[in-house]
MIBAPA-642765 format. One record per atom (N, C-alpha, C, O): residue number from 1; x, y, z. Coordinates in steps of 0.1 Angstrom, whole numbers. Each point is the difference from the previous one (the first is absolute). Last residue first. Example, Ala and Ser with C-alpha at 12.3 -4.5 7.8 and 13.67 -1.06 7.14 Angstrom:
# MIBAPA-642765
i;c1;c2;c3
2;128;-22;71
2;9;11;0
2;-8;11;8
2;5;11;1
1;-2;-68;-2
1;-9;12;0
1;9;12;0
1;10;0;7
//
This chain:
# MIBAPA-642765
i;c1;c2;c3
248;-74;55;18
248;-10;-1;13
248;9;-9;10
248;-5;-3;11
247;28;40;-41
247;-4;-13;-3
247;-8;-5;14
247;2;5;11
246;18;39;-16
246;0;-5;-14
246;-5;-14;-2
246;-1;-5;-12
245;-17;42;48
245;10;-8;-2
245;1;-6;-12
245;-10;-2;-6
244;-6;52;15
244;-5;-12;2
244;11;-11;-2
244;10;4;-6
243;-25;52;3
243;9;-9;5
243;-8;-13;2
243;-11;0;5
242;-9;34;-40
242;1;-3;13
242;11;-9;4
242;3;-8;-8
241;-1;39;-36
241;-4;-12;5
241;2;-3;14
241;11;2;5
240;-11;39;-47
240;2;-3;14
240;-6;-13;4
240;-12;-1;-1
239;22;3;-50
239;-8;7;10
239;2;-4;13
239;2;-12;3
238;37;1;-32
238;-14;-3;-2
238;-8;11;9
238;7;8;7
237;42;0;-33
237;-8;-2;13
237;-15;-5;-3
237;-7;5;-9
236;44;-12;-28
236;-6;9;4
236;-9;-3;12
236;-9;-9;-1
235;40;-26;-8
235;2;11;-9
235;-7;12;9
235;4;4;11
234;0;-55;-4
234;-11;6;-5
234;3;12;-7
234;-6;2;-11
233;35;-49;22
233;0;15;0
233;-12;5;-6
233;-2;-3;-11
232;18;-45;16
232;-13;5;9
232;0;15;-1
232;-9;6;5
231;56;-25;-9
231;-12;-6;-5
231;-11;5;10
231;1;3;12
230;40;29;-27
230;-3;-11;10
230;-13;-7;-5
230;-7;6;-8
229;23;30;-19
229;8;-12;-2
229;-4;-10;12
229;1;-12;-2
228;-7;64;13
228;-3;-8;-13
228;10;-11;-2
228;12;0;4
227;-13;32;33
227;-3;-14;2
227;-4;-9;-14
227;-4;-11;-1
226;14;60;6
226;13;-7;6
226;-4;-16;2
226;9;-8;1
225;-42;42;-16
225;8;-6;-10
225;11;-8;6
225;5;-9;-7
224;-47;13;39
224;9;9;-7
224;9;-6;-10
224;4;-11;1
223;-35;-10;33
223;-8;5;-13
223;11;10;-9
223;-4;3;-11
222;18;-21;52
222;-3;-12;-8
222;-8;5;-13
222;0;-6;-11
221;11;37;44
221;11;-4;-5
221;-4;-12;-10
221;6;-1;-11
220;-40;16;38
220;5;11;-10
220;11;-3;-8
220;0;3;-12
219;-10;-33;49
219;-10;-1;-13
219;2;10;-11
219;-1;-2;-12
218;27;5;52
218;4;-11;-6
218;-10;-4;-14
218;3;-4;-11
217;-11;40;43
217;11;2;-7
217;4;-11;-10
217;4;2;-12
216;-38;-12;43
216;-4;12;-10
216;11;3;-9
216;-2;0;-12
215;12;-27;49
215;-8;-8;-11
215;-3;10;-10
215;3;-2;-12
214;17;20;49
214;10;-7;-9
214;-7;-8;-10
214;5;-1;-11
213;-33;26;40
213;9;9;-7
213;10;-7;-9
213;2;3;-12
212;-28;-28;43
212;-7;5;-11
212;7;8;-9
212;-1;-2;-13
211;21;-38;42
211;-2;14;3
211;-7;6;-14
211;4;-3;-11
210;12;-44;22
210;-15;4;-3
210;-3;14;3
210;-12;3;2
209;58;-17;2
209;-5;-7;-11
209;-14;-1;-3
209;-5;-3;-11
208;37;22;46
208;-7;8;-9
208;-8;-7;-13
208;-6;6;-8
207;38;-24;44
207;-12;3;7
207;-11;9;-10
207;-12;1;3
206;56;-15;-14
206;-9;-12;-1
206;-13;5;7
206;-11;-6;-3
205;40;42;-20
205;4;-10;10
205;-11;-8;-1
205;-10;3;-7
204;24;28;-36
204;-8;-1;14
204;6;-11;7
204;8;-8;-5
203;-1;35;-48
203;8;-7;15
203;-11;3;10
203;-7;10;1
202;5;-13;-57
202;-8;3;12
202;6;-5;13
202;-2;-11;4
201;22;3;-46
201;-7;13;-3
201;-7;5;13
201;-1;12;3
200;24;-56;-12
200;10;9;-3
200;-6;15;-2
200;7;9;-4
199;-36;-47;15
199;11;0;10
199;10;10;-4
199;5;5;10
198;-44;-13;-39
198;-2;10;12
198;11;0;7
198;4;11;4
197;-1;-42;-37
197;-2;14;-5
197;-1;10;11
197;6;10;0
196;-7;-56;11
196;16;6;-3
196;-3;12;-7
196;10;8;0
195;-50;-28;9
195;6;3;13
195;14;7;-3
195;4;10;5
194;-30;-27;-41
194;-2;14;5
194;6;4;13
194;4;11;2
193;3;-55;-18
193;8;10;-10
193;-6;14;5
193;8;9;0
192;-27;-44;23
192;14;2;4
192;10;11;-9
192;9;7;4
191;-56;-20;-13
191;2;7;11
191;12;5;4
191;3;11;4
190;-7;-42;-40
190;-5;15;-3
190;1;9;11
190;5;11;-1
189;1;-62;-2
189;11;8;2
189;-3;15;-1
189;8;7;5
188;-38;-44;-15
188;2;3;15
188;10;9;3
188;-1;6;10
187;-30;-9;-56
187;15;-4;4
187;1;6;16
187;-2;12;4
186;-37;-5;-32
186;0;-13;4
186;13;-4;5
186;2;-11;5
185;-25;61;-4
185;1;-11;-10
185;3;-14;8
185;-4;-2;11
184;-3;51;7
184;10;-10;3
184;3;-10;-13
184;12;-3;-3
183;-22;59;6
183;-9;-13;-2
183;10;-12;1
183;10;0;-7
182;-9;52;28
182;5;-7;-9
182;-8;-13;-2
182;-8;-3;9
181;-4;39;21
181;13;5;-5
181;6;-7;-12
181;8;6;-7
180;-50;-9;35
180;-1;-1;-12
180;12;9;-5
180;-1;8;-9
179;-5;-21;54
179;-6;11;-4
179;-1;4;-15
179;-2;12;-4
178;20;-53;24
178;-13;1;4
178;-8;14;-3
178;-12;1;1
177;60;-8;-12
177;-10;-8;-9
177;-15;2;5
177;-9;2;-8
176;42;15;37
176;-3;8;-11
176;-6;-6;-11
176;-8;7;-6
175;17;-32;43
175;-8;10;5
175;-2;10;-12
175;-11;5;-1
174;42;-38;-5
174;-13;-8;0
174;-11;11;3
174;-10;0;-6
173;56;13;7
173;-5;-2;-14
173;-14;-6;0
173;-9;2;-9
172;30;5;51
172;-4;12;-7
172;-5;-3;-13
172;-11;6;-4
171;28;-44;26
171;-12;6;5
171;-6;13;-6
171;-11;0;-4
170;54;-14;-8
170;-10;-9;-6
170;-15;2;6
170;-10;0;-7
169;47;23;26
169;-3;4;-14
169;-10;-9;-6
169;-9;6;-7
168;26;-19;48
168;-9;11;2
168;-3;7;-14
168;-11;5;-1
167;29;-55;15
167;5;11;-10
167;-10;9;1
167;-10;-3;-6
166;24;-41;37
166;-10;11;-3
166;8;10;-9
166;11;4;3
165;-1;-59;2
165;3;14;6
165;-10;11;-4
165;-7;-2;-10
164;3;-56;19
164;2;11;-10
164;2;14;4
164;-7;4;10
163;-1;-48;15
163;14;5;-1
163;2;11;-11
163;10;5;-2
162;-51;-33;10
162;3;10;13
162;14;8;-2
162;2;10;5
161;-17;-43;-38
161;-7;13;-2
161;3;10;12
161;1;12;-1
160;37;-48;-11
160;-15;-1;4
160;-7;15;-2
160;7;10;-1
159;40;-20;-9
159;-5;-15;0
159;-15;0;5
159;-6;-10;0
158;34;50;-28
158;-3;-4;13
158;-6;-12;0
158;-7;-3;-10
157;43;12;-28
157;-14;4;4
157;-3;-5;15
157;5;-10;5
156;36;3;-32
156;0;8;11
156;-15;4;4
156;-1;7;10
155;13;-34;-48
155;3;-8;11
155;0;10;13
155;0;-6;11
154;-5;25;-54
154;-13;-7;5
154;2;-9;13
154;-9;-1;8
153;41;44;-24
153;-1;-15;-2
153;-14;-6;7
153;-3;3;12
152;4;48;-28
152;7;-7;10
152;-1;-16;-3
152;-9;-4;-7
151;5;54;-23
151;-5;-12;5
151;8;-8;8
151;12;-1;-4
150;-15;46;18
150;-2;-15;-6
150;4;2;-16
150;4;10;-5
149;-23;24;48
149;13;-6;-4
149;-3;-15;-6
149;-6;-9;5
148;-26;41;18
148;0;1;-15
148;13;-7;-6
148;1;-1;-12
147;-17;2;59
147;8;13;-3
147;0;2;-16
147;3;11;-5
146;-20;-52;27
146;-9;13;4
146;7;12;-2
146;-6;10;3
145;22;-49;-35
145;-4;-1;14
145;-7;12;3
145;-4;8;-9
144;4;-38;-38
144;6;10;6
144;-4;2;15
144;-11;-4;4
143;-3;-30;-40
143;13;-2;8
143;7;13;3
143;12;2;-2
142;-60;-28;-11
142;5;13;-1
142;12;2;8
142;-2;1;12
141;-32;-40;-40
141;8;3;11
141;7;14;-2
141;3;4;-11
140;-29;-27;-24
140;-8;-4;14
140;9;3;12
140;-3;-6;10
139;6;11;-61
139;0;12;8
139;-10;-4;14
139;-10;6;4
138;28;-36;-41
138;-15;4;0
138;-2;13;10
138;-12;4;2
137;57;-19;-9
137;-6;1;-13
137;-15;4;1
137;-5;8;-8
136;27;-18;48
136;5;13;-5
136;-6;3;-15
136;-3;11;-4
135;-3;-54;23
135;-7;10;9
135;2;14;-5
135;-9;8;0
134;33;-43;-20
134;-15;-1;-5
134;-6;11;9
134;-8;7;-6
133;51;-14;19
133;0;6;-15
133;-15;0;-6
133;-4;9;-7
132;12;-31;50
132;1;16;0
132;1;7;-14
132;-4;11;-2
131;2;-59;3
131;-11;4;8
131;1;17;1
131;-10;7;-2
130;46;-30;-14
130;-10;-1;-10
130;-12;7;6
130;-5;9;-7
129;40;-17;36
129;3;10;-9
129;-10;2;-12
129;-2;11;-6
128;-4;-46;41
128;-1;14;5
128;4;11;-9
128;-7;10;0
127;-12;-54;-23
127;11;2;9
127;-2;14;5
127;-7;9;-7
126;-37;-37;-6
126;12;8;-6
126;10;1;10
126;-2;-2;12
125;-42;-19;-5
125;11;-9;-7
125;11;7;-5
125;9;-6;-5
124;-47;27;27
124;9;-7;10
124;10;-8;-7
124;10;-4;5
123;-46;37;-19
123;13;-1;-6
123;10;-7;8
123;12;3;0
122;-68;8;-10
122;9;-8;9
122;13;-2;-6
122;1;-8;-10
121;-42;48;10
121;6;-11;-7
121;10;-8;10
121;3;4;11
120;-39;25;3
120;1;4;-15
120;7;-10;-8
120;-3;-4;-11
119;-27;-1;57
119;13;-4;-6
119;-1;4;-15
119;-7;-5;-8
118;-20;27;52
118;0;-7;-13
118;12;-2;-5
118;9;9;0
117;-34;0;52
117;10;3;-11
117;-3;-7;-12
117;-8;-10;0
116;-8;24;55
116;-5;-6;-13
116;11;6;-10
116;6;12;0
115;8;-17;51
115;-4;10;-10
115;-6;-8;-12
115;7;-10;-4
114;-6;-7;59
114;6;-1;-13
114;-4;11;-11
114;-12;5;1
113;4;7;53
113;-3;-9;-11
113;7;-2;-12
113;5;10;-5
112;0;21;44
112;6;-12;0
112;-3;-10;-10
112;8;-9;-3
111;-5;65;13
111;-10;-12;-5
111;10;-12;-1
111;11;0;-5
110;0;48;20
110;-2;-11;8
110;-6;-13;-5
110;-2;-10;8
109;15;55;-28
109;-14;0;7
109;0;-12;8
109;-11;-2;6
108;51;8;-29
108;-2;12;10
108;-14;-2;5
108;-2;3;12
107;10;-34;-45
107;10;-2;10
107;-1;11;10
107;2;-4;12
106;-25;9;-51
106;-8;-12;8
106;10;-4;11
106;-5;-5;10
105;21;38;-38
105;-12;6;5
105;-6;-11;8
105;-4;2;11
104;37;-14;-39
104;6;6;12
104;-11;6;7
104;1;-1;12
103;-14;-17;-52
103;7;-12;9
103;5;6;13
103;0;-6;10
102;-15;36;-43
102;-13;-7;5
102;7;-11;11
102;-3;0;11
101;34;23;-38
101;-5;7;10
101;-13;-6;7
101;-1;2;12
100;22;-26;-46
100;8;2;9
100;-5;8;11
100;2;-4;11
99;-20;-9;-56
99;-7;-1;13
99;10;-1;11
99;-4;-7;10
98;23;-12;-55
98;-10;13;3
98;-5;-2;13
98;2;-11;5
97;25;-21;-20
97;5;8;-9
97;-8;13;0
97;2;10;-8
96;15;-51;44
96;-9;10;-4
96;4;9;-12
96;11;5;0
95;5;-57;13
95;4;14;-1
95;-11;8;-3
95;-7;-3;-10
94;17;-50;31
94;-10;10;-5
94;4;13;0
94;2;6;10
93;27;-56;-12
93;-2;13;6
93;-10;9;-6
93;1;3;-12
92;18;-47;-2
92;-12;1;4
92;-3;13;9
92;-11;1;7
91;55;-16;-27
91;-3;-6;14
91;-15;3;4
91;-3;-1;12
90;14;32;-50
90;9;-12;4
90;-3;-3;15
90;-1;8;9
89;-39;21;-27
89;13;0;-4
89;7;-12;5
89;-7;-9;6
88;-44;31;-15
88;6;-11;7
88;13;0;-4
88;1;-3;-12
87;-36;43;11
87;7;-7;-8
87;9;-9;10
87;6;4;9
86;-55;27;-3
86;13;-7;5
86;6;-6;-14
86;-6;-2;-10
85;-34;42;28
85;6;-10;-10
85;13;-4;4
85;7;7;7
84;-53;9;24
84;16;3;-4
84;4;-9;-10
84;-3;-12;0
83;-48;31;11
83;7;-12;1
83;15;3;-6
83;1;6;-11
82;-44;21;23
82;13;5;-2
82;10;-12;1
82;10;2;6
81;-55;-13;0
81;-1;10;-10
81;16;6;-4
81;2;3;-12
80;-9;-31;48
80;-1;-8;-10
80;-1;11;-14
80;5;-3;-11
79;-2;21;53
79;13;-5;-3
79;-1;-10;-12
79;9;-1;-8
78;-47;22;23
78;8;11;-4
78;13;-8;-2
78;6;4;-9
77;-39;-30;28
77;-4;4;-14
77;9;10;-4
77;0;1;-12
76;5;-15;54
76;3;-11;-8
76;-3;4;-13
76;8;-3;-9
75;-15;35;41
75;14;-3;-2
75;3;-11;-9
75;9;1;-8
74;-53;8;22
74;4;10;-9
74;15;-2;-5
74;4;2;-12
73;-21;-29;47
73;-7;-4;-15
73;5;10;-8
73;6;-4;-10
72;8;11;53
72;5;-11;-5
72;-4;-4;-13
72;7;-5;-9
71;-12;56;20
71;-3;-13;8
71;6;-11;-9
71;4;2;-12
70;19;47;12
70;-8;-9;-8
70;-5;-12;8
70;9;-6;7
69;24;43;1
69;-13;5;5
69;-11;-11;-7
69;-12;3;0
68;61;-7;-6
68;-3;-2;13
68;-15;3;4
68;-4;-5;10
67;22;10;-54
67;-1;-13;3
67;-4;-2;15
67;-8;-9;3
66;18;53;-19
66;-12;-6;-7
66;-2;-14;5
66;-12;-2;4
65;50;21;11
65;-11;6;6
65;-14;-3;-6
65;-10;-1;8
64;51;-12;-28
64;-2;-8;12
64;-10;5;8
64;-6;-9;6
63;18;33;-44
63;-7;-14;-5
63;-2;-8;15
63;-10;-7;2
62;35;48;3
62;-15;2;-6
62;-7;-12;-2
62;-11;-2;4
61;55;-2;5
61;-7;4;13
61;-15;3;-5
61;-10;-4;6
60;42;-7;-39
60;-3;-9;7
60;-9;3;14
60;-8;-8;4
59;23;42;-34
59;-11;-8;-6
59;-3;-13;9
59;-12;-3;1
58;47;29;14
58;-11;7;3
58;-12;-8;-9
58;-11;-1;5
57;55;-14;-8
57;-8;-5;13
57;-13;9;2
57;-9;-4;6
56;36;-13;-51
56;-2;13;6
56;-9;-3;13
56;-12;-4;-1
55;51;-27;-23
55;-12;3;0
55;-2;11;7
55;8;5;7
54;35;-38;-26
54;-5;8;9
54;-15;2;-3
54;-5;-7;-8
53;35;-23;-13
53;7;3;11
53;-9;8;10
53;0;-2;12
52;-16;-37;-51
52;4;14;2
52;6;2;13
52;-2;-8;9
51;-21;-32;-19
51;9;2;-12
51;3;15;-2
51;3;4;-11
50;-17;-40;56
50;-2;13;-10
50;8;-1;-11
50;10;-8;0
49;-32;-34;28
49;13;8;-4
49;-3;12;-7
49;-7;-1;-10
48;-22;-34;45
48;1;6;-10
48;13;9;-2
48;4;6;9
47;-22;-35;26
47;6;-6;-9
47;4;7;-13
47;7;-5;-9
46;-32;19;49
46;14;1;2
46;8;-7;-10
46;12;1;1
45;-60;4;-4
45;7;13;-2
45;16;-1;2
45;8;7;-6
44;-39;-50;-9
44;3;6;13
44;9;14;-3
44;9;-1;-8
43;-49;-17;-26
43;14;-3;3
43;3;8;13
43;-5;11;3
42;-34;-34;-39
42;2;8;14
42;14;-2;3
42;6;-11;0
41;-32;6;-52
41;5;-6;13
41;0;10;10
41;-5;11;-1
40;-8;-21;-55
40;-3;7;12
40;5;-7;12
40;-2;-12;1
39;22;6;-53
39;-6;-5;12
39;-3;10;10
39;8;9;3
38;13;-3;-47
38;-14;2;2
38;-7;-6;12
38;-12;2;3
37;59;-25;-20
37;-5;16;-1
37;-15;-1;0
37;-6;-11;-3
36;28;-28;30
36;1;5;-14
36;-5;14;-1
36;-6;6;9
35;28;-34;35
35;-13;6;-5
35;5;5;-14
35;11;4;-2
34;19;-25;35
34;-3;-4;-14
34;-12;4;-6
34;-5;-6;-10
33;22;18;55
33;10;3;-10
33;-3;-4;-13
33;5;6;-10
32;-43;6;45
32;9;-9;1
32;10;2;-13
32;-4;7;-10
31;-41;16;42
31;11;1;-8
31;9;-11;1
31;2;-5;11
30;-54;-1;-3
30;11;4;7
30;12;0;-8
30;3;-10;-7
29;-49;20;-14
29;6;-12;6
29;12;7;7
29;4;12;-2
28;-57;6;-9
28;14;1;-1
28;9;-11;6
28;-3;-6;11
27;-46;-3;-29
27;7;8;11
27;14;1;-3
27;6;-9;-6
26;-47;7;-31
26;11;-8;5
26;6;8;13
26;3;12;-2
25;-52;-1;-17
25;13;2;-3
25;8;-7;10
25;-4;-2;11
24;-43;-20;-26
24;6;10;9
24;15;3;-3
24;7;-9;-4
23;-43;-10;-32
23;10;-3;9
23;4;10;10
23;3;11;-5
22;-50;-10;-20
22;14;4;-3
22;8;-6;11
22;-4;1;12
21;-44;-1;-13
21;6;-11;-4
21;15;2;-5
21;5;-9;-7
20;-35;45;22
20;2;-10;10
20;7;-12;-3
20;7;-6;9
19;-18;38;-42
19;11;5;10
19;3;-10;12
19;12;-2;4
18;-47;-8;-36
18;12;-1;-6
18;11;4;9
18;10;-7;0
17;-53;11;16
17;2;-14;1
17;15;-1;-10
17;7;-10;2
16;-27;53;0
16;4;-4;13
16;5;-15;0
16;11;-3;6
15;-29;20;-45
15;12;7;3
15;7;-5;14
15;11;-4;1
14;-54;-10;-13
14;8;-7;-9
14;17;6;4
14;10;-7;1
13;-49;29;18
13;3;-13;7
13;10;-7;-8
13;9;-5;7
12;-22;47;-25
12;6;2;13
12;4;-14;7
12;12;-2;5
11;-40;-1;-45
11;17;4;-3
11;7;2;13
11;11;-5;2
10;-60;-5;-13
10;9;-10;7
10;13;4;1
10;8;-5;8
9;-40;31;-32
9;-5;0;14
9;9;-10;8
9;2;2;12
8;7;6;-57
8;2;11;8
8;-4;-2;13
8;7;4;9
7;-18;-38;-38
7;15;0;3
7;4;13;7
7;10;0;8
6;-55;-6;-22
6;3;-8;11
6;16;0;4
6;4;-1;12
5;-19;27;-49
5;-6;6;13
5;3;-10;12
5;2;4;11
4;10;-17;-55
4;9;10;5
4;-4;6;13
4;8;3;9
3;-37;-36;-31
3;13;-5;6
3;10;10;6
3;6;-2;11
2;-47;16;-33
2;-2;-5;15
2;12;-7;7
2;3;0;12
1;-1;16;-58
1;0;12;9
1;-2;-6;15
1;6;3;10
//
């Protein structure tokens, strides 16, 4: 019993010593075409290549506002928490397979520092044809434009995040999801599928993407039987949910 009391007495100190003895987390390395999977790195925003044609600028603007109001310390923590996933393609080109709205928000917010990223896999040894076949098989690319037209050739994708086009219906879908209109799941294309659903049913111009009446109508439509079959379909309307953003 005396041994147990002594152990409890010194337990906090022992825990501290164990934690202090742990090696520090490795620093992110600078992006290089030869990096293997699971490598944490920092990459220049201008080097990133999109894997989709369009994005929702309303989401970008909201995210950029969040970034703009953070201190440098808060920003560094936030960007590492929302680390962007990369696939390295032929000729060592880094391709974004998610986080394209975050990357564009960083650009809009005027942030100059490299972005924290993680290499999901390195496919630089594949031919261009085999690479895009793999990207399609893994659902790592979405080859439809801002009007829902596609699939289009991967060769026509924008060369940079800055060149991506605005799809206001993608913004509407994101805002609807933020009001519990549907659940996203793990597939990056889900928001675009909902955007296409709204595209043929809710007419509006670009200035109405965040109009409360438009969003409310879209939420009601998302819960209706007409939306059955779409991924993330909820069905019966949830209790009235306050407006919020679909992602931090």
